[in-house]
C-alpha positions as CSV (number, residue, x, y, z in Angstrom):
1,X,-8.6,-27.1,13.3
2,X,-9.5,-24.4,15.8
3,X,-12.5,-22.4,14.6
4,X,-11.9,-19.2,16.5
5,X,-10.1,-16.9,14.1
6,X,-10.6,-13.6,15.9
7,X,-6.9,-13.1,16.5
8,X,-5.1,-11.4,13.6
9,X,-1.4,-12.0,13.1
10,X,-1.0,-8.3,12.4
11,X,-0.5,-6.4,15.6
12,X,-1.6,-2.9,14.9
13,X,-4.1,-3.2,12.2
14,X,-7.3,-4.8,11.3
15,X,-9.6,-6.2,13.8
16,X,-12.3,-8.5,12.7
17,X,-15.5,-8.9,14.6
18,X,-17.6,-12.0,14.9
19,X,-21.3,-11.6,15.3
20,X,-23.7,-14.5,15.1
21,X,-21.3,-16.5,13.0
22,X,-20.8,-13.7,10.4
23,X,-17.5,-12.0,10.1
24,X,-17.0,-8.5,8.8
25,X,-14.4,-5.8,8.8
26,X,-15.7,-2.5,10.4
27,X,-14.1,-0.3,7.8
28,X,-15.9,2.8,9.2
29,X,-13.8,2.4,12.3
30,X,-10.5,1.7,10.6
31,X,-8.1,4.6,10.5
32,X,-4.7,5.6,9.2
33,X,-3.5,8.2,11.7
34,X,-6.8,10.0,12.4
35,X,-8.2,9.7,8.9
36,X,-10.7,7.0,7.8
37,X,-9.0,4.2,5.8
38,X,-11.6,4.6,3.1
39,X,-9.9,7.9,2.1
40,X,-6.8,5.8,1.1
41,X,-8.0,2.5,-0.3
42,X,-10.4,1.5,-3.0
43,X,-13.2,-1.0,-2.4
44,X,-11.3,-3.6,-4.3
45,X,-8.2,-3.1,-2.1
46,X,-10.3,-3.3,1.1
47,X,-12.0,-6.5,-0.1
48,X,-8.5,-8.0,-0.8
49,X,-7.3,-7.1,2.7
50,X,-10.4,-8.4,4.3
51,X,-10.0,-11.7,2.5
52,X,-6.3,-12.0,3.4
53,X,-7.1,-11.4,7.1
54,X,-10.1,-13.8,7.0
55,X,-7.8,-16.6,5.8
56,X,-4.6,-15.6,7.6
57,X,-5.1,-18.0,10.5
58,X,-5.7,-20.9,8.2
59,X,-2.5,-20.0,6.2
60,X,-0.5,-19.7,9.4
61,X,-1.7,-23.0,10.7
62,X,-0.9,-24.7,7.4
63,X,2.7,-23.3,7.5
64,X,3.5,-23.3,11.3
65,X,0.9,-25.5,12.9
66,X,-0.4,-22.8,15.3
67,X,-1.5,-19.2,15.4
68,X,-0.3,-18.2,18.9
69,X,3.0,-16.9,17.5
70,X,1.2,-13.7,16.5
71,X,0.3,-12.9,20.1
72,X,4.0,-13.3,21.1
73,X,5.1,-11.0,18.3
74,X,2.7,-8.3,19.4
75,X,4.0,-8.6,23.0
76,X,7.6,-8.3,21.7
77,X,6.6,-5.2,19.7
78,X,4.9,-3.5,22.7
79,X,7.8,-4.4,25.0
80,X,10.4,-3.1,22.6
81,X,8.5,0.2,22.3
82,X,8.4,0.6,26.1
83,X,12.0,-0.5,26.9
84,X,13.4,1.3,23.9
85,X,11.6,4.6,24.8
86,X,10.4,4.7,21.2
87,X,7.5,7.2,21.6
88,X,5.7,5.1,19.0
89,X,2.0,5.0,18.4
90,X,0.4,1.5,18.9
91,X,-3.2,0.6,19.5
92,X,-3.3,-0.8,23.0
93,X,-6.1,-1.2,25.6
94,X,-5.9,1.6,28.1
95,X,-8.2,2.8,30.9
96,X,-10.6,5.6,30.0
97,X,-11.4,7.4,33.3
98,X,-14.3,9.4,31.9
99,X,-16.2,6.3,30.7
100,X,-14.8,3.8,33.3
101,X,-13.8,1.3,30.7
102,X,-10.7,-0.2,29.1
103,X,-10.6,0.4,25.4
104,X,-8.1,-0.1,22.5
105,X,-7.0,3.3,21.3
106,X,-3.9,4.6,19.5
107,X,-1.5,5.4,22.3
108,X,2.1,6.7,22.5
109,X,4.2,4.1,24.1
110,X,7.6,4.9,25.7
111,X,9.5,4.2,29.0
112,X,6.4,5.5,30.9
113,X,4.3,2.8,29.3
114,X,1.1,4.0,27.8
115,X,2.1,7.7,28.0
116,X,-0.5,9.5,25.9
117,X,-3.7,8.6,24.1
118,X,-3.9,10.1,20.6
119,X,-7.7,10.7,21.1
120,X,-10.3,9.8,23.7
121,X,-13.9,8.6,23.6
122,X,-16.6,11.2,24.0
């Protein structure tokens, strides 16, 4: 079984970080719109979500035999947003000129591609 479980099957949402073999959810950086997720969920709900995400790869492997389908589904979602001119907000990695870095930020996607960042780094 592949040990690297950093890829979540949920495109937009929760990113898990792996540091020195410890996994944690950076709840302080998780937002709904522009508000911190802790304003909407209880500690019990956040623990349940973290546990579900932590074990998602194992569950997918058990049912489908692989986890790479999630990457394909994310690409389908991004492509549909662009080709369908959806003006939808999806977190994608875009170039930040001010900091000379690519970073994942909520961005409006439409026929122009990554059209407008919802907020920028300061």
